Backbone as CSV, one residue per row, in Angstrom:
resi,resn,N_x,N_y,N_z,CA_x,CA_y,CA_z,C_x,C_y,C_z
1,MET,9.824,-17.069,19.926,8.606,-16.929,20.720,7.887,-15.634,20.343
2,THR,6.624,-15.761,19.941,5.848,-14.589,19.537,5.221,-13.936,20.761
3,ILE,5.416,-12.623,20.891,4.842,-11.855,21.994,3.580,-11.179,21.496
4,ARG,2.452,-11.498,22.099,1.184,-10.921,21.691,0.859,-9.699,22.536
5,GLU,0.120,-8.798,21.943,-0.231,-7.555,22.627,-1.237,-7.797,23.756
6,ARG,-0.992,-7.176,24.894,-1.931,-7.188,26.019,-2.287,-5.746,26.336
7,GLU,-3.553,-5.417,26.162,-3.968,-4.028,26.347,-4.268,-3.743,27.815
8,ARG,-3.743,-2.620,28.294,-3.986,-2.158,29.660,-4.646,-0.793,29.616
9,ALA,-5.604,-0.585,30.521,-6.266,0.723,30.579,-5.429,1.742,31.333
10,GLY,-4.675,1.266,32.345,-3.887,2.187,33.159,-4.767,2.969,34.119
11,ILE,-4.139,3.620,35.072,-4.858,4.434,36.064,-5.017,5.847,35.523
12,SER,-6.147,6.461,35.815,-6.395,7.828,35.365,-5.285,8.752,35.860
13,GLY,-4.657,9.433,34.940,-3.553,10.322,35.305,-4.011,11.537,36.081
14,ILE,-5.224,12.017,35.774,-5.743,13.197,36.493,-5.978,12.858,37.952
15,LEU,-6.608,11.683,38.193,-6.859,11.271,39.574,-5.544,11.072,40.323
16,ALA,-4.589,10.399,39.677,-3.298,10.169,40.326,-2.580,11.483,40.603
17,LEU,-2.665,12.431,39.688,-1.997,13.720,39.863,-2.615,14.510,41.003
18,ILE,-3.948,14.476,41.111,-4.616,15.195,42.210,-4.193,14.612,43.557
19,ILE,-4.175,13.279,43.641,-3.800,12.628,44.907,-2.349,12.942,45.259
20,LEU,-1.461,12.860,44.287,-0.039,13.104,44.558,0.229,14.565,44.904
21,LEU,-0.478,15.483,44.244,-0.327,16.903,44.606,-0.825,17.159,46.030
22,ALA,-1.935,16.487,46.393,-2.446,16.630,47.759,-1.439,16.081,48.762
23,VAL,-0.804,14.964,48.447,0.224,14.401,49.321,1.417,15.349,49.442
24,GLU,1.814,15.959,48.314,2.937,16.897,48.328,2.615,18.113,49.207
25,ILE,1.408,18.653,49.042,1.012,19.821,49.851,0.978,19.458,51.331
26,LEU,0.418,18.263,51.617,0.378,17.816,53.020,1.787,17.623,53.571
27,ALA,2.675,17.030,52.756,4.040,16.785,53.218,4.763,18.097,53.512
28,VAL,4.573,19.098,52.636,5.218,20.402,52.850,4.663,21.064,54.105
29,TYR,3.345,21.010,54.248,2.713,21.627,55.429,3.210,20.970,56.725
30,MET,3.228,19.628,56.737,3.673,18.927,57.942,5.167,19.136,58.177
31,PHE,5.940,19.257,57.077,7.375,19.520,57.229,7.609,20.871,57.903
32,VAL,6.867,21.887,57.467,7.011,23.225,58.082,6.609,23.171,59.551
33,GLY,5.515,22.428,59.826,5.087,22.314,61.226,6.117,21.576,62.067
34,ALA,6.740,20.531,61.495,7.745,19.779,62.239,8.987,20.629,62.497
35,VAL,9.339,21.487,61.541,10.502,22.385,61.729,10.231,23.353,62.870
36,ARG,9.010,23.890,62.932,8.662,24.802,64.018,8.730,24.096,65.382
37,GLU,8.226,22.845,65.407,8.281,22.101,66.663,9.725,21.816,67.074
38,ALA,10.573,21.551,66.054,11.979,21.267,66.371,12.671,22.490,66.959
39,LYS,12.285,23.679,66.470,12.878,24.907,67.006,12.459,25.133,68.466
40,LEU,11.259,24.614,68.757,10.780,24.781,70.127,11.230,23.643,71.044
41,GLY,12.089,22.778,70.490,12.633,21.696,71.309,11.902,20.393,71.159
42,GLY,11.023,20.277,70.147,10.283,19.042,69.925,11.159,17.999,69.231
43,PRO,10.619,16.801,68.963,11.384,15.732,68.300,11.649,16.080,66.830
44,GLY,12.777,15.641,66.303,13.143,15.938,64.911,12.846,14.811,63.953
45,THR,12.377,13.671,64.422,12.119,12.513,63.558,11.060,12.797,62.501
46,PRO,9.929,13.450,62.817,8.912,13.717,61.795,9.450,14.516,60.610
47,ILE,10.468,15.325,60.840,11.020,16.118,59.731,11.550,15.187,58.641
48,ILE,12.339,14.188,59.045,12.899,13.240,58.073,11.786,12.461,57.393
49,PHE,10.752,12.091,58.123,9.640,11.339,57.569,8.937,12.111,56.469
50,TRP,8.644,13.386,56.716,7.923,14.184,55.717,8.805,14.532,54.520
51,ILE,10.109,14.592,54.744,11.010,14.768,53.598,10.948,13.540,52.682
52,VAL,10.964,12.360,53.301,10.869,11.115,52.522,9.532,11.041,51.786
53,VAL,8.439,11.440,52.462,7.120,11.432,51.823,7.088,12.377,50.629
54,SER,7.687,13.547,50.770,7.711,14.528,49.679,8.510,14.002,48.488
55,ILE,9.662,13.395,48.766,10.481,12.840,47.679,9.752,11.695,46.992
56,LEU,9.096,10.839,47.774,8.357,9.715,47.208,7.194,10.196,46.334
57,GLY,6.482,11.238,46.812,5.371,11.787,46.030,5.859,12.378,44.705
58,PHE,6.997,13.073,44.754,7.561,13.634,43.527,7.978,12.525,42.567
59,PHE,8.546,11.442,43.111,8.961,10.318,42.267,7.761,9.651,41.599
60,LEU,6.677,9.495,42.354,5.478,8.869,41.791,4.849,9.721,40.694
61,MET,5.066,11.035,40.765,4.555,11.903,39.697,5.210,11.611,38.351
62,LEU,6.392,11.031,38.385,7.074,10.698,37.135,6.347,9.614,36.353
63,GLY,5.402,8.930,37.024,4.639,7.888,36.341,3.489,8.423,35.508
64,VAL,3.230,9.731,35.571,2.145,10.316,34.771,2.642,10.517,33.328
65,PHE,1.839,10.075,32.355,2.210,10.232,30.949,0.960,10.471,30.121
66,THR,1.161,10.935,28.922,0.060,11.289,28.021,-0.015,10.294,26.868
67,VAL,-1.231,9.874,26.541,-1.476,9.007,25.388,-2.323,9.792,24.393
68,HIS,-1.792,9.974,23.186,-2.511,10.708,22.151,-3.469,9.782,21.411
69,PRO,-4.483,10.347,20.723,-5.375,9.495,19.913,-4.591,8.735,18.851
70,ASN,-4.989,7.493,18.595,-4.303,6.611,17.638,-2.829,6.458,17.991
71,GLN,-2.589,6.230,19.270,-1.225,5.991,19.740,-1.255,4.908,20.817
72,GLY,-0.227,4.082,20.821,-0.085,3.069,21.858,1.212,3.278,22.614
73,VAL,1.176,3.079,23.916,2.365,3.210,24.758,2.699,1.825,25.299
74,VAL,3.840,1.294,24.873,4.278,-0.044,25.282,5.020,0.081,26.614
75,LEU,4.594,-0.706,27.608,5.165,-0.654,28.955,6.058,-1.862,29.203
76,GLN,7.244,-1.606,29.753,8.181,-2.658,30.110,8.699,-2.419,31.521
77,LEU,8.768,-3.505,32.301,9.324,-3.442,33.652,10.612,-4.252,33.686
78,PHE,11.751,-3.538,33.705,13.068,-4.182,33.724,13.215,-5.173,32.566
79,GLY,12.750,-4.760,31.367,12.877,-5.579,30.173,11.718,-6.512,29.907
80,LYS,10.805,-6.685,30.839,9.666,-7.578,30.657,8.469,-6.787,30.162
81,TYR,7.831,-7.288,29.109,6.657,-6.621,28.567,5.474,-6.806,29.504
82,THR,4.822,-5.688,29.875,3.703,-5.760,30.808,2.366,-5.363,30.190
83,GLY,2.385,-4.707,29.043,1.122,-4.336,28.406,1.265,-3.072,27.577
84,THR,0.156,-2.732,26.901,0.114,-1.541,26.051,-1.100,-0.711,26.425
85,VAL,-0.884,0.574,26.629,-1.970,1.508,26.957,-2.375,2.232,25.682
86,LYS,-3.670,2.102,25.309,-4.182,2.767,24.111,-5.272,3.787,24.426
87,VAL,-5.680,3.871,25.692,-6.736,4.812,26.074,-6.158,6.227,26.033
88,PRO,-6.687,7.112,25.182,-6.110,8.459,25.092,-6.393,9.288,26.330
89,GLY,-5.481,10.206,26.617,-5.628,11.084,27.768,-4.431,10.993,28.695
90,LEU,-4.603,11.522,29.890,-3.547,11.502,30.907,-3.663,10.215,31.724
91,ARG,-2.606,9.397,31.725,-2.612,8.119,32.418,-1.448,8.059,33.397
92,TRP,-1.530,7.076,34.321,-0.447,6.889,35.293,-0.083,5.411,35.353
93,ALA,1.208,5.157,35.445,1.706,3.795,35.598,2.948,3.837,36.483
94,ASN,3.402,2.690,36.875,4.582,2.576,37.740,5.751,3.379,37.149
95,PRO,6.358,4.281,37.921,7.470,5.085,37.394,8.664,4.236,36.939
96,PHE,8.782,3.005,37.454,9.884,2.139,37.036,9.656,1.550,35.633
97,LEU,8.437,1.676,35.118,8.139,1.146,33.787,8.727,2.065,32.717
98,THR,9.370,1.462,31.728,9.806,2.226,30.562,8.651,2.288,29.571
99,LYS,8.498,3.440,28.925,7.329,3.692,28.073,7.812,4.043,26.670
100,ARG,7.386,3.245,25.695,7.730,3.482,24.294,6.459,3.779,23.516
101,ARG,6.455,4.912,22.849,5.273,5.336,22.100,5.339,4.820,20.659
102,ILE,4.229,4.260,20.196,4.124,3.758,18.827,2.863,4.334,18.197
103,SER,3.015,4.957,17.048,1.876,5.549,16.356,1.031,4.450,15.709
104,LEU,-0.286,4.555,15.864,-1.228,3.627,15.244,-1.934,4.276,14.054
105,ARG,-1.456,5.436,13.634,-2.068,6.140,12.513,-1.738,5.446,11.196
106,VAL,-2.561,5.710,10.182,-2.320,5.174,8.844,-1.160,5.945,8.219
107,ARG,-0.205,5.195,7.689,0.969,5.809,7.059,1.151,5.252,5.659
108,ASN,1.893,5.977,4.850,2.175,5.487,3.500,3.572,5.930,3.091
109,PHE,4.131,5.210,2.154,5.424,5.579,1.584,5.513,5.016,0.177
110,GLU,6.355,5.621,-0.633,6.571,5.164,-1.999,7.966,4.577,-2.109
111,THR,8.044,3.392,-2.640,9.342,2.751,-2.811,10.133,3.494,-3.881
112,GLY,11.424,3.305,-3.877,12.239,3.856,-4.943,11.968,3.132,-6.257
113,ARG,12.403,3.724,-7.350,12.230,3.086,-8.661,13.239,1.954,-8.803
114,LEU,12.724,0.737,-8.794,13.574,-0.443,-8.854,13.737,-0.888,-10.301
115,LYS,14.938,-1.290,-10.657,15.200,-1.809,-12.001,15.324,-3.320,-11.905
116,VAL,14.345,-4.033,-12.466,14.305,-5.490,-12.406,13.922,-6.033,-13.773
117,ASN,14.006,-7.344,-13.916,13.589,-8.014,-15.149,12.203,-8.615,-14.956
118,ASP,11.337,-8.427,-15.950,10.010,-9.018,-15.852,10.067,-10.501,-16.203
119,GLN,8.916,-11.131,-16.322,8.875,-12.580,-16.574,9.534,-12.957,-17.899
120,ASP,9.489,-12.049,-18.862,10.093,-12.309,-20.168,11.567,-11.940,-20.220
121,GLY,12.120,-11.438,-19.117,13.525,-11.058,-19.082,13.800,-9.651,-19.544
122,ASN,12.755,-8.856,-19.792,12.956,-7.473,-20.210,13.218,-6.582,-19.004
123,PRO,14.239,-5.723,-19.036,14.498,-4.820,-17.900,13.430,-3.727,-17.834
124,ILE,12.851,-3.557,-16.654,11.810,-2.551,-16.461,12.100,-1.751,-15.193
125,GLU,11.474,-0.589,-15.090,11.515,0.228,-13.881,10.133,0.182,-13.234
126,ILE,10.117,-0.059,-11.927,8.837,-0.212,-11.234,8.940,0.392,-9.841
127,ALA,7.849,0.998,-9.381,7.751,1.555,-8.028,6.317,1.370,-7.555
128,ALA,6.124,1.412,-6.233,4.787,1.186,-5.667,4.567,2.079,-4.455
129,VAL,3.295,2.347,-4.178,2.872,3.073,-2.979,2.214,2.077,-2.026
130,VAL,2.673,2.056,-0.781,2.154,1.122,0.223,1.510,1.930,1.356
131,VAL,0.257,1.629,1.666,-0.463,2.265,2.778,-0.571,1.234,3.898
132,TRP,-0.102,1.593,5.101,-0.031,0.618,6.189,-0.210,1.288,7.542
133,LYS,-0.425,0.447,8.559,-0.502,0.929,9.937,-0.143,-0.207,10.884
134,VAL,0.255,0.139,12.084,0.585,-0.845,13.122,-0.702,-1.253,13.834
135,VAL,-0.929,-2.545,13.964,-2.106,-3.054,14.674,-1.711,-3.866,15.909
136,GLU,-0.481,-4.335,15.974,0.011,-5.102,17.132,1.285,-4.429,17.635
137,THR,1.155,-3.638,18.691,2.300,-2.872,19.188,3.392,-3.764,19.770
138,ALA,3.013,-4.885,20.384,4.016,-5.779,20.978,4.887,-6.400,19.889
139,GLU,4.261,-6.884,18.818,5.031,-7.478,17.731,5.909,-6.437,17.046
140,ALA,5.380,-5.225,16.863,6.172,-4.171,16.232,7.382,-3.800,17.081
141,SER,7.258,-3.921,18.390,8.351,-3.533,19.288,9.382,-4.625,19.485
142,PHE,8.936,-5.886,19.561,9.834,-6.951,20.001,10.142,-8.011,18.948
143,GLN,9.336,-8.124,17.886,9.586,-9.155,16.890,10.613,-8.734,15.843
144,VAL,10.721,-7.433,15.590,11.691,-6.924,14.617,12.491,-5.808,15.273
145,ASP,13.655,-5.541,14.684,14.537,-4.534,15.268,13.991,-3.124,15.076
146,ASN,13.604,-2.794,13.857,13.036,-1.479,13.539,11.888,-1.713,12.565
147,TYR,10.657,-1.579,13.053,9.516,-1.983,12.224,9.332,-1.074,11.007
148,GLU,9.688,0.198,11.091,9.542,1.086,9.937,10.523,0.696,8.831
149,GLU,11.761,0.444,9.194,12.749,0.002,8.204,12.364,-1.370,7.652
150,TYR,11.822,-2.216,8.511,11.395,-3.547,8.075,10.292,-3.441,7.023
151,VAL,9.340,-2.524,7.216,8.272,-2.318,6.241,8.847,-1.892,4.898
152,HIS,9.787,-0.972,4.908,10.365,-0.472,3.663,11.124,-1.569,2.916
153,VAL,11.966,-2.299,3.627,12.804,-3.313,2.972,11.943,-4.449,2.423
154,GLN,11.003,-4.937,3.221,10.179,-6.063,2.781,9.217,-5.672,1.660
155,SER,8.761,-4.427,1.657,7.893,-3.967,0.569,8.650,-3.941,-0.748
156,GLU,9.887,-3.480,-0.722,10.688,-3.460,-1.946,11.016,-4.882,-2.403
157,ALA,11.268,-5.772,-1.451,11.535,-7.170,-1.817,10.306,-7.809,-2.450
158,ALA,9.122,-7.543,-1.903,7.889,-8.091,-2.484,7.629,-7.511,-3.868
159,LEU,7.953,-6.233,-4.062,7.763,-5.601,-5.363,8.691,-6.215,-6.414
160,ARG,9.925,-6.489,-6.022,10.857,-7.146,-6.955,10.335,-8.529,-7.354
161,ASN,9.846,-9.269,-6.377,9.328,-10.609,-6.653,8.103,-10.548,-7.559
162,LEU,7.253,-9.531,-7.346,6.068,-9.374,-8.190,6.457,-9.082,-9.635
163,ALA,7.450,-8.218,-9.832,7.844,-7.832,-11.188,8.349,-9.021,-11.988
164,THR,8.988,-9.970,-11.325,9.503,-11.146,-12.037,8.424,-12.191,-12.294
165,ALA,7.257,-12.037,-11.675,6.194,-13.039,-11.809,5.271,-12.778,-12.994
166,TYR,5.294,-11.552,-13.548,4.417,-11.201,-14.656,5.225,-10.532,-15.770
167,PRO,4.762,-10.653,-17.010,5.387,-9.883,-18.092,4.914,-8.434,-18.051
168,TYR,5.696,-7.561,-18.635,5.293,-6.142,-18.689,4.001,-5.987,-19.478
169,ASP,3.945,-6.621,-20.617,2.767,-6.547,-21.484,2.397,-7.950,-21.932
170,SER,1.091,-8.215,-22.073,0.629,-9.552,-22.451,0.626,-9.695,-23.964
171,HIS,1.052,-10.879,-24.434,1.047,-11.193,-25.855,-0.009,-12.235,-26.191
172,GLU,-0.702,-12.693,-25.154,-1.796,-13.632,-25.337,-3.049,-13.057,-24.701
173,GLU,-4.202,-13.560,-25.106,-5.470,-12.954,-24.700,-5.719,-13.062,-23.194
174,HIS,-5.435,-14.198,-22.593,-5.758,-14.419,-21.183,-4.526,-14.323,-20.273
175,GLN,-3.448,-13.799,-20.744,-2.232,-13.680,-19.932,-2.276,-12.411,-19.091
176,ILE,-1.980,-12.538,-17.806,-1.971,-11.394,-16.894,-0.650,-10.649,-17.044
177,SER,-0.732,-9.331,-17.176,0.471,-8.511,-17.345,0.464,-7.365,-16.343
178,LEU,1.639,-6.781,-16.127,1.766,-5.659,-15.201,1.015,-4.435,-15.706
179,ARG,1.054,-4.204,-16.996,0.442,-3.003,-17.566,-1.050,-3.154,-17.793
180,GLY,-1.496,-4.348,-18.166,-2.881,-4.520,-18.560,-3.820,-4.980,-17.461
181,HIS,-3.319,-5.454,-16.336,-4.176,-5.973,-15.264,-3.742,-5.359,-13.930
182,THR,-3.918,-4.059,-13.804,-3.445,-3.342,-12.613,-4.160,-3.783,-11.341
183,GLY,-5.467,-4.077,-11.440,-6.208,-4.500,-10.251,-5.724,-5.829,-9.706
184,THR,-5.564,-6.802,-10.584,-5.087,-8.130,-10.164,-3.671,-8.049,-9.611
185,VAL,-2.832,-7.283,-10.271,-1.442,-7.128,-9.820,-1.396,-6.436,-8.462
186,ALA,-2.245,-5.434,-8.243,-2.267,-4.727,-6.953,-2.701,-5.661,-5.825
187,GLU,-3.693,-6.514,-6.087,-4.126,-7.480,-5.072,-2.999,-8.457,-4.724
188,HIS,-2.286,-8.931,-5.739,-1.161,-9.830,-5.511,-0.079,-9.147,-4.687
189,LEU,0.217,-7.900,-5.025,1.251,-7.157,-4.307,0.857,-6.946,-2.848
190,GLN,-0.388,-6.538,-2.606,-0.847,-6.325,-1.229,-0.788,-7.614,-0.414
191,LYS,-1.210,-8.719,-1.014,-1.199,-10.001,-0.298,0.229,-10.416,0.061
192,GLU,1.157,-10.249,-0.887,2.530,-10.679,-0.623,3.200,-9.797,0.430
193,ILE,2.962,-8.493,0.375,3.546,-7.603,1.387,2.963,-7.915,2.757
194,GLN,1.641,-8.185,2.815,1.008,-8.504,4.096,1.599,-9.757,4.714
195,GLU,1.853,-10.770,3.896,2.454,-12.006,4.415,3.836,-11.735,5.009
196,ARG,4.572,-10.828,4.413,5.915,-10.530,4.907,5.888,-9.668,6.173
197,LEU,4.873,-8.803,6.304,4.839,-7.847,7.409,3.990,-8.314,8.584
198,ALA,3.342,-9.459,8.459,2.489,-9.937,9.556,3.289,-10.155,10.836
199,VAL,4.537,-10.588,10.713,5.362,-10.855,11.887,5.673,-9.567,12.656
200,ALA,5.581,-8.411,11.988,5.879,-7.133,12.640,4.623,-6.442,13.155
201,GLY,3.479,-7.115,13.131,2.251,-6.509,13.635,1.739,-5.378,12.774
202,VAL,1.987,-5.442,11.465,1.607,-4.373,10.543,0.504,-4.868,9.616
203,GLU,-0.493,-4.026,9.379,-1.567,-4.327,8.435,-1.381,-3.471,7.187
204,VAL,-1.388,-4.118,6.025,-1.261,-3.410,4.754,-2.666,-3.089,4.256
205,ILE,-2.990,-1.806,4.177,-4.319,-1.382,3.758,-4.439,-1.374,2.240
206,GLU,-3.389,-0.919,1.573,-3.421,-0.847,0.111,-2.002,-0.845,-0.420
207,ALA,-1.820,-1.430,-1.587,-0.519,-1.415,-2.266,-0.789,-1.365,-3.760
208,ARG,-0.252,-0.338,-4.411,-0.481,-0.163,-5.845,0.796,0.294,-6.534
209,ILE,0.936,-0.097,-7.805,2.084,0.327,-8.603,1.914,1.794,-8.974
210,SER,2.927,2.602,-8.683,2.882,4.036,-8.972,3.716,4.415,-10.187
211,HIS,4.638,3.558,-10.579,5.478,3.846,-11.752,5.810,2.526,-12.432
212,LEU,5.640,2.505,-13.754,5.940,1.298,-14.528,6.385,1.719,-15.916
213,ALA,7.587,1.317,-16.297,8.114,1.670,-17.616,9.243,0.726,-17.969
214,TYR,9.479,0.603,-19.278,10.652,-0.142,-19.713,11.912,0.625,-19.352
215,ALA,12.993,-0.086,-19.139,14.272,0.552,-18.873,14.681,1.389,-20.087
216,PRO,15.412,2.500,-19.877,15.737,3.398,-20.991,16.446,2.710,-22.146
217,GLU,17.287,1.709,-21.880,18.067,1.097,-22.955,17.212,0.296,-23.948
218,ILE,15.995,-0.111,-23.561,15.153,-0.869,-24.488,13.819,-0.171,-24.734
219,ALA,13.653,1.025,-24.185,12.360,1.704,-24.294,11.981,1.963,-25.751
220,ALA,12.944,2.426,-26.582,12.639,2.745,-27.980,12.229,1.494,-28.755
221,ALA,12.969,0.401,-28.561,12.651,-0.840,-29.270,11.286,-1.377,-28.847
222,MET,10.982,-1.310,-27.547,9.700,-1.816,-27.068,8.545,-0.937,-27.535
223,LEU,8.802,0.370,-27.700,7.763,1.256,-28.220,7.410,0.867,-29.651
224,GLN,8.426,0.577,-30.470,8.162,0.117,-31.828,7.389,-1.193,-31.827
225,ARG,7.733,-2.064,-30.899,7.030,-3.349,-30.794,5.569,-3.134,-30.427
226,GLN,5.292,-2.241,-29.483,3.918,-1.956,-29.099,3.143,-1.338,-30.253
227,GLN,3.800,-0.430,-30.999,3.132,0.183,-32.147,2.804,-0.859,-33.211
228,ALA,3.750,-1.773,-33.463,3.498,-2.823,-34.453,2.346,-3.718,-34.008
229,ALA,2.318,-4.063,-32.712,1.228,-4.904,-32.200,-0.109,-4.191,-32.315
230,ALA,-0.113,-2.876,-32.062,-1.356,-2.111,-32.177,-1.832,-2.049,-33.620
231,ILE,-0.884,-1.888,-34.562,-1.256,-1.845,-35.977,-1.843,-3.184,-36.424
232,ILE,-1.206,-4.287,-36.002,-1.704,-5.620,-36.353,-3.100,-5.848,-35.792
233,ALA,-3.300,-5.463,-34.531,-4.620,-5.629,-33.920,-5.672,-4.808,-34.650
234,ALA,-5.320,-3.565,-35.031,-6.266,-2.722,-35.759,-6.592,-3.319,-37.123
235,ARG,-5.566,-3.837,-37.811,-5.785,-4.454,-39.110,-6.709,-5.668,-39.007
236,GLN,-6.541,-6.444,-37.948,-7.403,-7.612,-37.759,-8.862,-7.188,-37.616
237,LYS,-9.107,-6.143,-36.854,-10.475,-5.647,-36.694,-11.040,-5.137,-38.015
238,ILE,-10.187,-4.433,-38.776,-10.652,-3.905,-40.057,-11.022,-5.038,-41.009
239,VAL,-10.166,-6.054,-41.077,-10.427,-7.179,-41.974,-11.695,-7.915,-41.548
240,GLU,-11.856,-8.147,-40.244,-13.064,-8.817,-39.757,-14.311,-8.033,-40.133
241,GLY,-14.252,-6.726,-39.966,-15.405,-5.902,-40.335,-15.655,-5.888,-41.830
242,ALA,-14.572,-5.816,-42.614,-14.730,-5.781,-44.073,-15.345,-7.070,-44.589
243,VAL,-14.885,-8.212,-44.088,-15.434,-9.496,-44.520,-16.919,-9.579,-44.177
244,GLY,-17.297,-9.112,-43.022,-18.707,-9.130,-42.641,-19.551,-8.244,-43.543
245,MET,-19.033,-7.074,-43.905,-19.773,-6.165,-44.775,-19.910,-6.739,-46.183
246,VAL,-18.845,-7.363,-46.711,-18.909,-7.976,-48.036,-19.933,-9.111,-48.050
247,GLU,-19.897,-9.922,-46.995,-20.850,-11.029,-46.914,-22.283,-10.512,-46.855
248,MET,-22.497,-9.447,-46.096,-23.831,-8.867,-45.992,-24.275,-8.285,-47.339
249,ALA,-23.346,-7.631,-48.054,-23.693,-7.052,-49.356,-24.089,-8.122,-50.354
250,LEU,-23.320,-9.201,-50.428,-23.650,-10.285,-51.356,-24.982,-10.936,-51.010
251,ASP,-25.246,-11.133,-49.727,-26.513,-11.746,-49.315,-27.704,-10.855,-49.677
252,MET,-27.562,-9.560,-49.480,-28.665,-8.641,-49.797,-28.906,-8.572,-51.309
253,LEU,-27.820,-8.572,-52.106,-27.983,-8.557,-53.566,-28.691,-9.815,-54.050
254,ALA,-28.315,-10.956,-53.470,-28.948,-12.207,-53.865,-30.396,-12.273,-53.410
255,GLU,-30.671,-11.747,-52.198,-32.026,-11.814,-51.653,-32.985,-10.923,-52.433
256,LYS,-32.539,-9.721,-52.787,-33.407,-8.785,-53.496,-33.324,-8.937,-55.014
257,LYS,-32.455,-9.833,-55.482,-32.311,-10.120,-56.901,-32.046,-8.865,-57.709
258,VAL,-31.159,-8.044,-57.184,-30.785,-6.818,-57.886,-30.003,-7.149,-59.140
259,VAL,-29.060,-8.090,-59.012,-28.238,-8.480,-60.137,-27.824,-9.928,-59.940
260,GLU,-27.738,-10.658,-61.016,-27.288,-12.025,-60.947,-25.781,-12.066,-61.188
261,LEU,-25.058,-12.644,-60.241,-23.599,-12.684,-60.308,-23.129,-14.119,-60.427
262,ASP,-22.327,-14.361,-61.459,-21.713,-15.678,-61.523,-20.494,-15.705,-60.605
263,GLN,-19.805,-16.836,-60.551,-18.692,-17.008,-59.613,-17.579,-16.002,-59.875
264,GLU,-17.273,-15.776,-61.151,-16.177,-14.863,-61.467,-16.509,-13.421,-61.100
265,ARG,-17.777,-13.023,-61.344,-18.185,-11.661,-60.971,-18.226,-11.481,-59.443
266,ARG,-18.634,-12.517,-58.746,-18.630,-12.440,-57.265,-17.209,-12.252,-56.741
267,VAL,-16.257,-12.992,-57.358,-14.862,-12.852,-56.937,-14.358,-11.434,-57.181
268,ALA,-14.706,-10.883,-58.334,-14.276,-9.520,-58.661,-14.893,-8.503,-57.713
269,MET,-16.187,-8.711,-57.394,-16.860,-7.776,-56.487,-16.270,-7.851,-55.076
270,VAL,-16.015,-9.068,-54.611,-15.400,-9.234,-53.282,-14.042,-8.558,-53.243
271,SER,-13.258,-8.735,-54.297,-11.933,-8.125,-54.355,-12.022,-6.606,-54.312
272,ASN,-12.956,-6.052,-55.089,-13.100,-4.593,-55.119,-13.572,-4.041,-53.780
273,LEU,-14.532,-4.709,-53.161,-15.048,-4.245,-51.862,-13.968,-4.306,-50.779
274,LEU,-13.193,-5.369,-50.789,-12.144,-5.484,-49.779,-11.086,-4.407,-49.975
275,VAL,-10.762,-4.102,-51.227,-9.803,-3.020,-51.479,-10.336,-1.696,-50.966
276,VAL,-11.622,-1.456,-51.217,-12.233,-0.197,-50.771,-12.285,-0.110,-49.250
277,LEU,-12.691,-1.193,-48.602,-12.887,-1.165,-47.145,-11.588,-1.244,-46.366
278,CYS,-10.587,-1.929,-46.902,-9.340,-2.120,-46.159,-8.245,-1.143,-46.569
279,GLY,-8.457,-0.380,-47.642,-7.425,0.539,-48.089,-7.243,1.711,-47.140
280,GLU,-6.021,2.218,-47.073,-5.716,3.342,-46.194,-6.003,4.674,-46.879
281,ARG,-6.054,4.706,-48.204,-6.262,5.951,-48.936,-7.676,5.986,-49.498
282,ALA,-8.094,7.201,-49.853,-9.421,7.360,-50.440,-9.479,6.666,-51.796
283,VAL,-10.618,6.104,-52.108,-10.800,5.363,-53.359,-10.998,6.332,-54.521
284,GLN,-10.342,6.053,-55.643,-10.506,6.839,-56.870,-11.371,6.033,-57.838
285,PRO,-12.532,6.550,-58.215,-13.437,5.791,-59.103,-12.846,5.660,-60.504
286,ILE,-13.080,4.514,-61.118,-12.631,4.249,-62.486,-13.863,3.886,-63.321
287,LEU,-14.027,4.563,-64.430,-15.172,4.326,-65.303,-14.839,3.205,-66.278
288,ASN,-15.585,2.141,-66.222,-15.372,0.985,-67.070,-16.392,1.046,-68.213
289,THR,-15.877,1.202,-69.434,-16.785,1.313,-70.596,-17.038,-0.034,-71.258
290,GLY,-16.335,-1.031,-70.805,-16.529,-2.365,-71.379,-17.239,-3.273,-70.398
291,THR,-16.924,-4.520,-70.492,-17.480,-5.519,-69.574,-16.355,-6.229,-68.868
292,LEU,-16.748,-7.087,-67.947,-15.718,-7.838,-67.207,-14.913,-8.738,-68.102
293,TYR,-15.541,-9.165,-69.218,-14.897,-10.142,-70.084,-14.225,-9.496,-71.296
294,GLN,-14.284,-8.178,-71.451,-13.676,-7.509,-72.604,-12.707,-6.440,-72.134
């Protein structure tokens, strides 16, 4: 059975305190007067009455409590939930009510570095920062045993599940990865943590990965793999650019009729240009005193 929050304003504590102090002063004054009358032979019954009034007034003062800004006070009467007071200031409620204070401020914590396997089975280390706050004091108090511990445990469980759902790095163009799509991954993480913490009356404001790395035992091998992938990608760009430049050069030579090239000369020129454009070292000029055919 889900217990929903019921907000109560409570009675003004200042007003209640003034009234109870006035009752206490009156009770003391009447008690002193009754004692004097008793010494003079008057009735002693009023003495007991004013003692009871004084004790009752003191007991009712125990119902005065303070509510701080961004704080909720959960009220229970003999185990039954009666409401939550969120109005800041001095308030008064039945002294028999038990009062549990719950902070409504924004809080955050960082999970420990978890060692899990990503979607490809590679061991990685991952941690996240979760920003959260309590929005339903009744659910936080009665639906879970300890809502702060519940937030920590469920956040780490959601983080583990997230790490297994994506690869560390993408090997395809449209594949979502932990390293390359931080925004999408953060949204997924926040949504999953929120689904787990909704039962505890907690709202997840933000959840982001704070640490992401390969496990030490495979870090060196994966670094070489990343370097090789970067070199291949760079080479692809260089080749694409070189082919475009060669094509542009041949088209301009043909358009302006600078030189007439047969098929064999075009092949030689393309080969030379590609060597020049794709080579890693500076080109050394060679003086050709003959012709292509000699």
